[in-house]
Structure formats: C-alpha cells, structure tokens
Wavefront OBJ file of the C-alpha trace (Angstrom):
o trace
v 14.835 -6.933 1.694
v 15.437 -4.823 -0.805
v 14.364 -0.811 -0.310
v 11.773 -1.078 -3.197
v 10.661 -4.404 -1.382
v 10.508 -2.674 1.584
v 8.461 0.158 -0.554
v 6.256 -2.186 -1.944
v 5.120 -3.923 1.643
v 4.131 -0.677 3.267
v 2.213 0.575 0.143
v 0.843 -2.822 0.177
v -0.156 -2.799 3.805
v -1.522 0.943 3.837
v -3.881 0.173 0.768
v -5.324 -2.910 2.661
v -5.778 -0.705 5.685
v -7.370 1.434 3.609
v -9.465 -0.855 2.184
v -10.715 -2.355 5.972
v -11.175 1.135 7.139
v -13.738 2.263 4.104
v -15.618 -0.823 4.792
v -16.167 -0.455 8.011
v -17.577 2.669 7.606
v -14.802 4.909 9.133
v -13.349 7.959 7.535
v -9.642 8.915 7.939
v -10.300 11.333 10.741
v -12.738 9.293 13.132
v -10.340 5.966 12.685
v -7.295 8.423 13.833
v -9.404 9.461 16.796
v -9.674 5.343 17.604
v -6.099 5.044 17.226
v -4.918 8.246 19.209
v -3.375 9.338 16.273
v -3.694 12.362 13.615
v -5.656 12.028 10.518
v -1.839 13.186 8.866
v -0.644 9.776 10.247
v -3.574 7.951 9.059
v -2.674 8.875 5.800
v 0.875 8.466 5.837
v 0.220 5.103 6.907
v -2.157 4.505 3.992
v 0.143 5.675 1.753
v 2.960 3.816 2.910
v 4.960 6.430 3.919
v 4.991 6.054 7.881
v 5.708 2.545 9.459
v 4.088 1.032 11.664
v 4.600 -0.630 15.231
v 3.327 -4.363 15.973
v 1.063 -2.841 18.855
v -0.308 -0.070 16.287
v -1.084 -2.717 13.936
v -2.810 -5.099 16.296
v -5.080 -1.961 17.425
v -5.443 -1.558 13.666
v -7.125 -4.700 13.370
v -9.293 -4.863 16.695
v -10.762 -1.192 15.108
v -11.449 -2.981 11.830
v -12.046 -6.546 13.058
v -9.706 -8.665 10.760
v -6.705 -10.636 12.134
v -3.022 -9.104 11.070
v -2.638 -12.131 8.942
v -5.629 -10.153 6.879
v -3.368 -7.039 6.591
v -0.114 -8.475 5.856
v 0.574 -9.816 1.877
v 1.305 -13.155 1.267
v 4.766 -13.807 0.272
v 4.744 -13.890 -3.234
v 6.808 -16.379 -5.576
v 8.702 -15.172 -8.287
v 6.711 -16.329 -11.141
v 3.318 -14.738 -9.769
v 4.702 -11.455 -8.849
v 1.810 -8.872 -9.306
v 1.803 -5.315 -9.918
v -0.096 -3.563 -6.699
v -3.476 -2.019 -7.997
v -2.420 1.597 -7.380
v 0.694 0.872 -10.375
v -1.915 -0.667 -12.372
v -4.140 2.263 -12.225
v -1.137 4.468 -13.417
v -0.619 2.568 -16.145
v -3.944 2.623 -17.323
v -4.623 6.172 -16.792
v -1.110 7.181 -18.767
v -1.642 9.213 -21.877
v -1.408 6.874 -24.935
v 1.549 8.416 -27.315
v 2.985 10.594 -24.543
v 6.580 9.363 -25.124
v 8.351 10.906 -22.285
v 5.203 9.416 -19.830
v 5.781 5.998 -21.933
v 9.858 5.595 -21.611
v 9.165 6.827 -17.784
v 6.599 4.017 -17.650
v 8.940 1.498 -19.753
v 11.345 2.305 -17.275
v 9.470 1.556 -13.982
v 8.627 -1.665 -15.416
v 12.343 -2.699 -15.871
v 13.012 -1.677 -12.028
v 10.627 -3.200 -10.596
v 10.363 -6.326 -12.354
v 14.407 -7.052 -12.817
v 16.290 -9.431 -9.869
v 18.801 -7.521 -7.968
l 1 2 3 4 5 6 7 8 9 10 11 12 13 14 15 16 17 18 19 20 21 22 23 24 25 26 27 28 29 30 31 32 33 34 35 36 37 38 39 40 41 42 43 44 45 46 47 48 49 50 51 52 53 54 55 56 57 58 59 60 61 62 63 64 65 66 67 68 69 70 71 72 73 74 75 76 77 78 79 80 81 82 83 84 85 86 87 88 89 90 91 92 93 94 95 96 97 98 99 100 101 102 103 104 105 106 107 108 109 110 111 112 113 114 115 116
C-alpha cells in the first residue's frame, strides 16, 4: 500500500467514524470521554491524521453501535475508484477562473488517479 493509499484509508475511516458519532448525537468532547481520549485525539482520528489501534476501533464500534465492517472501507476495484467526499466538496467549491487553483486541482487529480 502506497503512502497516498494509506493516507486515503485513514481519512476514509475518520470520516465514517465522524458520521457514526454524529448520528449517535455525540459531540467530540463526550465521545472522547467515553473512549478515555482527548478531544484533540478525536479531531485527529476524524481527519485521518491519527492511526487507530484495533482495540480502539473496537471500542469506537461498541459506542456508536456499528460493526468494524461498517467503518472499514470496501476494497475498490481499479475501475470503480471514487474521490472521497471531502475532495469532491473541495473541487465543487474551487473558484471558477482562478488559474493557479485550477492547475493545483489538475495536478492533484492526476496524482490521485495515476497508477504507480
């Protein structure tokens, strides 16, 4: 697994954890207390910056009442790869006509869709 794929994996997991936490009506502070973590740890997990241990993932699943399978992304076939929702939103919100941002966006899309 490439570094980019690992980063994408943890971002995807974090977004799913955030979604399930919010669906249960838990704010980050309360969720952190239930897991004996800091709110900063929850922020980092949800943004994909902090890697989770299996036992922490298990505890998260118990609290939000889902299975680990619900949180872990399915393996994507090459022809079915999709952009993460966070990147779709960034692309949709990019100002039209800004040449520098358009070039950065193009470079980003080439990077994430190219086969290494």
